[in-house]
C-alpha positions as CSV (number, residue, x, y, z in Angstrom):
1,M,-32.5,54.8,-23.7
2,T,-29.5,55.1,-21.3
3,S,-26.1,56.2,-22.4
4,K,-24.0,55.2,-19.4
5,H,-23.3,51.8,-21.0
6,H,-22.1,53.3,-24.3
7,L,-18.6,55.0,-24.0
8,P,-17.7,56.7,-27.3
9,A,-14.1,56.9,-28.3
10,G,-12.3,59.4,-26.1
11,R,-14.7,58.8,-23.2
12,A,-13.7,55.3,-22.4
13,G,-10.3,56.3,-20.9
14,T,-9.4,58.3,-17.8
15,G,-7.5,61.0,-19.7
16,V,-4.4,60.1,-17.8
17,G,-1.5,57.9,-19.0
18,A,-1.2,55.7,-22.0
19,Y,-4.7,54.1,-21.9
20,S,-7.3,55.2,-24.5
21,V,-9.7,52.7,-22.9
22,D,-9.7,52.1,-19.2
23,V,-12.7,50.1,-18.0
24,T,-12.3,48.7,-14.5
25,P,-14.9,46.9,-12.2
26,E,-15.1,50.2,-10.3
27,S,-15.7,52.4,-13.3
28,A,-18.2,49.9,-14.8
29,G,-20.0,49.4,-11.5
30,W,-19.6,45.6,-11.5
31,G,-17.4,42.9,-10.0
32,H,-15.1,41.3,-12.4
33,S,-14.4,42.4,-16.0
34,S,-11.7,44.9,-17.2
35,L,-10.4,46.3,-20.4
36,R,-7.6,48.7,-21.2
37,V,-6.2,49.7,-24.6
38,L,-2.6,50.7,-24.3
39,E,-1.2,53.0,-26.9
40,L,2.6,53.1,-27.2
41,P,4.7,55.3,-29.5
42,P,7.8,53.9,-31.2
43,G,10.2,52.9,-28.4
44,G,7.4,53.2,-25.9
45,R,7.3,51.4,-22.6
46,H,4.7,50.9,-19.9
47,T,4.6,49.2,-16.5
48,Y,1.4,48.2,-14.7
49,A,0.5,46.1,-11.7
50,A,-1.9,43.1,-12.4
51,G,-3.4,43.5,-8.9
52,D,-6.2,41.1,-8.1
53,S,-6.9,40.4,-11.8
54,E,-5.5,38.0,-14.5
55,W,-4.8,39.6,-17.9
56,I,-4.2,38.7,-21.5
57,V,-2.1,41.1,-23.5
58,L,-3.3,41.1,-27.1
59,P,-1.8,43.2,-29.9
60,L,-4.4,45.1,-31.9
61,S,-1.8,46.7,-34.1
62,G,2.0,46.4,-33.8
63,S,4.3,44.1,-31.9
64,C,5.7,44.2,-28.4
65,T,7.4,42.3,-25.6
66,V,5.7,41.5,-22.4
67,T,7.9,40.9,-19.3
68,V,6.6,39.2,-16.2
69,G,9.3,38.5,-13.5
70,D,12.1,36.7,-15.2
71,E,10.0,35.7,-18.3
72,M,9.8,37.7,-21.5
73,F,7.3,37.0,-24.3
74,R,7.9,38.4,-27.8
75,L,4.6,39.1,-29.5
76,A,4.8,39.4,-33.3
77,G,1.4,41.0,-33.3
78,R,-0.2,42.2,-36.6
79,A,-0.7,45.2,-38.7
80,S,-4.4,45.5,-37.7
81,V,-7.3,43.5,-36.4
82,F,-8.4,43.0,-40.0
83,S,-5.1,41.6,-41.2
84,G,-4.6,38.4,-39.1
85,V,-4.8,36.4,-35.9
86,S,-2.4,37.6,-33.2
87,D,-0.3,35.8,-30.6
88,F,-0.7,37.0,-27.0
89,A,0.6,36.7,-23.5
90,Y,-1.2,35.6,-20.3
91,V,-0.3,37.5,-17.1
92,P,-1.2,36.2,-13.7
93,R,-2.6,38.2,-10.8
94,D,-0.2,39.9,-8.3
95,A,2.4,40.4,-11.0
96,E,4.2,43.5,-12.3
97,V,3.9,43.7,-16.0
98,F,6.3,45.5,-18.4
99,V,5.2,46.1,-22.0
100,A,7.6,47.6,-24.6
101,S,7.2,48.2,-28.3
102,Q,10.1,49.1,-30.6
103,S,7.8,50.1,-33.5
104,G,4.8,51.3,-31.4
105,G,1.3,50.1,-31.5
106,R,-2.0,49.5,-29.7
107,F,-2.4,46.6,-27.3
108,A,-5.6,45.3,-25.5
109,L,-5.2,44.3,-21.9
110,T,-8.2,42.1,-21.2
111,G,-8.7,41.4,-17.5
112,A,-10.8,39.6,-14.9
113,R,-10.7,39.5,-11.1
114,C,-9.8,36.1,-10.0
115,E,-8.7,33.9,-7.1
116,R,-6.1,31.5,-8.5
117,R,-2.6,32.6,-9.6
118,L,-1.8,30.6,-12.8
119,P,1.6,30.7,-14.5
120,A,2.5,33.3,-17.1
121,R,2.3,31.9,-20.6
122,Y,2.7,32.6,-24.3
123,G,-0.3,32.0,-26.7
124,P,0.8,31.4,-30.3
125,A,-1.3,32.7,-33.1
126,S,-1.2,29.2,-34.7
127,A,-3.1,27.7,-31.8
128,V,-6.1,30.2,-32.0
129,P,-9.2,28.4,-33.3
130,V,-10.9,30.5,-36.0
131,E,-14.6,29.7,-36.0
132,L,-17.2,30.6,-38.7
133,R,-20.5,31.2,-36.9
134,G,-23.9,31.6,-38.6
135,T,-24.7,31.7,-42.3
136,G,-26.1,34.1,-44.8
137,N,-26.2,37.7,-43.6
138,C,-25.6,36.4,-40.0
139,S,-22.2,35.1,-40.9
140,R,-19.3,36.2,-38.7
141,Q,-15.8,35.0,-37.8
142,V,-14.8,34.3,-34.2
143,N,-11.1,34.2,-33.1
144,N,-11.3,32.1,-29.9
145,F,-8.0,33.1,-28.4
146,G,-9.2,33.2,-24.8
147,A,-12.4,31.1,-25.0
148,A,-13.4,28.8,-22.2
149,G,-12.1,25.3,-23.1
150,V,-9.4,26.8,-25.5
151,F,-7.0,28.6,-23.2
152,A,-6.7,28.1,-19.5
153,C,-7.7,31.1,-17.3
154,D,-9.2,31.3,-13.8
155,R,-12.1,33.6,-14.7
156,L,-11.3,35.5,-17.9
157,I,-13.1,34.7,-21.2
158,A,-12.1,36.8,-24.3
159,V,-12.7,36.4,-28.0
160,E,-12.6,38.5,-31.2
161,V,-15.5,38.7,-33.7
162,I,-15.2,40.0,-37.3
163,T,-18.5,40.8,-39.1
164,P,-18.4,41.6,-42.9
165,G,-20.0,44.9,-43.9
166,G,-23.8,44.5,-44.1
167,N,-24.0,41.5,-41.8
168,W,-25.6,41.1,-38.4
169,S,-23.6,39.7,-35.5
170,S,-24.7,38.7,-32.0
171,F,-27.8,37.4,-33.5
172,P,-30.2,36.0,-32.4
173,P,-30.0,38.2,-29.3
174,H,-28.8,36.3,-26.3
175,K,-28.1,36.8,-22.7
176,H,-25.9,35.4,-19.9
177,D,-27.0,37.3,-16.8
178,A,-28.4,34.5,-14.5
179,H,-26.8,31.5,-12.9
180,R,-28.6,28.4,-14.2
181,P,-26.2,25.5,-13.8
182,G,-25.7,23.7,-17.1
183,E,-27.9,26.2,-18.9
184,E,-26.8,29.8,-18.5
185,S,-23.7,31.6,-17.1
186,E,-23.7,34.9,-15.2
187,L,-21.1,37.0,-17.1
188,E,-20.5,40.7,-17.3
189,E,-19.4,41.6,-20.9
190,I,-17.4,44.4,-22.6
191,Y,-17.6,45.1,-26.3
192,Y,-14.8,47.1,-27.8
193,F,-15.3,48.1,-31.5
194,E,-13.1,48.9,-34.5
195,F,-14.2,49.4,-38.1
196,A,-12.5,49.1,-41.5
197,D,-12.3,52.4,-43.5
198,H,-13.4,52.6,-47.1
199,E,-11.2,55.0,-49.2
200,G,-10.6,57.0,-46.1
201,T,-14.2,57.1,-44.9
202,P,-14.6,55.8,-41.3
203,G,-16.9,52.9,-40.7
204,L,-19.7,52.6,-38.2
205,G,-22.3,50.1,-36.9
206,Y,-25.1,49.7,-34.3
207,Q,-25.4,47.8,-31.1
208,R,-28.6,46.9,-29.3
209,V,-29.0,45.7,-25.7
210,S,-32.5,45.2,-24.3
211,P,-33.8,44.4,-20.8
212,S,-34.1,40.8,-19.9
213,G,-35.9,41.0,-16.6
214,H,-32.7,40.4,-14.7
215,G,-30.2,42.8,-13.2
216,T,-30.4,46.5,-13.8
217,G,-32.5,46.5,-17.0
218,T,-29.8,47.6,-19.4
219,D,-31.3,49.3,-22.4
220,V,-28.9,50.6,-25.2
221,L,-29.3,51.5,-28.9
222,A,-26.0,53.0,-29.9
223,E,-24.2,54.1,-33.0
224,V,-20.7,52.7,-32.5
225,R,-17.5,53.7,-34.2
226,S,-13.8,52.7,-33.9
227,G,-12.7,53.0,-30.2
228,D,-16.2,52.8,-28.8
229,V,-17.0,50.6,-25.8
230,V,-20.4,49.1,-24.8
231,L,-20.8,47.7,-21.3
232,I,-23.3,44.9,-20.8
233,P,-23.9,44.0,-17.1
234,D,-27.1,42.2,-18.1
235,G,-29.8,42.0,-20.8
236,W,-30.3,40.6,-24.3
237,H,-27.4,41.7,-26.4
238,G,-27.7,41.8,-30.2
239,P,-27.8,42.5,-32.9
240,S,-24.4,44.1,-33.6
241,M,-24.9,45.5,-37.1
242,A,-22.1,46.4,-39.5
243,V,-23.1,49.0,-42.2
244,P,-22.5,47.9,-45.8
245,G,-19.0,48.5,-47.1
246,H,-17.3,48.5,-43.6
247,D,-16.2,45.4,-41.9
248,M,-16.7,45.4,-38.1
249,Y,-14.5,44.1,-35.4
250,Y,-15.3,43.7,-31.7
251,L,-13.4,42.3,-28.8
252,N,-15.5,40.7,-26.1
253,V,-14.2,40.5,-22.5
254,M,-16.3,38.4,-20.1
255,A,-16.1,37.3,-16.4
256,G,-18.5,36.7,-13.6
257,P,-19.1,35.1,-10.2
258,D,-20.1,31.6,-11.3
259,P,-17.9,28.8,-9.9
260,D,-17.3,27.3,-13.4
261,R,-15.6,29.3,-16.2
262,A,-18.1,28.7,-19.0
263,W,-20.0,30.6,-21.7
264,L,-23.5,29.3,-21.6
265,I,-26.1,31.5,-23.2
266,R,-29.9,31.7,-23.7
267,D,-31.3,33.0,-27.0
268,H,-34.1,35.5,-27.0
269,P,-37.3,33.4,-27.4
270,D,-38.7,35.7,-30.1
271,H,-35.7,35.2,-32.3
272,A,-34.2,31.9,-31.5
273,W,-35.8,30.3,-34.6
274,I,-33.3,32.1,-36.8
275,R,-30.7,29.4,-35.9
276,D,-32.9,26.8,-37.6
277,T,-32.5,28.6,-40.9
278,W,-28.7,28.6,-41.0
279,P,-28.2,25.0,-42.2
280,G,-30.0,25.9,-45.5
281,Q,-27.7,28.8,-46.3
282,P,-24.1,29.1,-47.2
283,V,-21.6,31.0,-45.1
284,D,-20.8,34.4,-46.4
285,P,-18.0,33.8,-49.0
286,R,-16.1,36.8,-47.7
287,L,-15.2,34.7,-44.7
288,P,-12.9,33.7,-43.2
289,L,-11.2,37.1,-43.6
290,Y,-8.1,35.2,-42.5
291,T,-7.1,32.0,-40.8
292,A,-4.6,31.2,-38.1
293,P,-1.0,30.6,-39.4
294,E,0.3,27.1,-39.5
295,Q,2.5,25.9,-36.7
């Protein structure tokens, strides 16, 4: 198994500045997807250049303001990723971005290299579709804040997934590493993990990525904990397993070279049959963990 695609907490950053996670196309060895996790103390401020990428600023914990040119967006945020849906701000390429937080917090900057410069916008939490996917012990919750067809971006696709302790996510294993028009998208993907503690004990889970015959033959079996990152340039990814007693969160960031911004996947042929069993089972009653607030 290779470890270059699993970046444990503390190794996913550069060690310089305010980013605890700093994944760029250059550091990942691919062409499009980026993720930074910005940590600000109370009263903290941070400026960065969007460069050739579009970005969504998403609070993981805490609130902030995001200023782009003459526009300022106030993000109410949330206490944690397990407490509620968050509002967010979209930042176009070639912009200077100023993030400030009076109370401090952690903020995900999800990015993708792009060609078009779209307008800066505010995304309200009330407009985020919360989807329940799968049933039984494959039940999980998906917050589709930056999904294709939900929020307009040029290249970027980003969603949040919450998996109750003991459940399997990203199952059946699937891939999106080949351009097949109308059938499969070619998308690089970043997984960023957080886990709910239980009486002070940190949570953990497991992530599998296996070779699909396309690309570099990515092969990962990793024990993941809060702050860990898994890079998926290609391959079948899944399952993502949450150990019993600890809910699992992951943020997915995707982008690729296809002309259409779409999330089209192919299930692993050995495990695709599991979808046929879902209609006969109830959704895990622990879900949804929360819903989007009313407008």
